[in-house]
N, C-alpha and C positions, 0 to 999 in steps of 0.2 A: 504494500500500500504506500503510495507516495504522498507527499505533503499536500498536493492539490486535492486529492481524494479525502484526506482527513479534514482539511479546511472546509470542503464542500459538505461533508457529513456534519461538521460542527455548526455551520450556518443553517443547515436543515434542522438540526436539533433546536437552535435558537428560534427558528420559525415555528416549530411545533410548540415550544414553550409559550411563545406569544399568542399562538392560536388558542391554546388551552386557557390562557388568561382572559381571552376575549369572549368566551361563550359561557352560557349557563346550561345546566342539565338538571334533570330530576334525580334525586337519590332514591334509594330503595323504599323510603317512606313517602315519596312523592313531593318532597321538599325541594325547592329550587336552590341549587348551589352552583358556585363557580365550577366549571368543568375541571380546572386544575386541582380542586379539592376533593374530587371523587377518589375513593380508595380503589386500589388495584384489585383485580380479580385474578387469581392464579390457581389453576387446577380446580376451578369451581368453588374455591374458598376465598373469603374476604380477608385481606391483610390490613395492617395498619398504615402502610405506605400510601401516600397520595400520588396521583399522576404527576404533580409538580415535583415531588421528591424523586420520583423515578427518572424524569427527564433531566433533573438537575444532576443526578448521578451520571447519566450518560454524557452530559455536557462536561462535567469534571474529567471524566475518563478521556474524552476526545481532546480536551485542552492539554492534558498531560501527554497524550500521544503526539499531539501537534508539536509540543515543545521538544520532544525527543527526535522528531524527524528533521 
């Protein structure tokens, strides 16, 4: 993977984060919440991590990868 591919993936991750921050969704109880605050679903079970936390982890990883390239 070259530096351009990493940078492109990082910019895509930033776009995903901004998109998540821009929309609202309904949670399991029908309450309107910011989409970034929805909890992830993994293997059919609910976890504590929100979508914002997950994409932030991806961004951090890509930034570190970009620094190393």
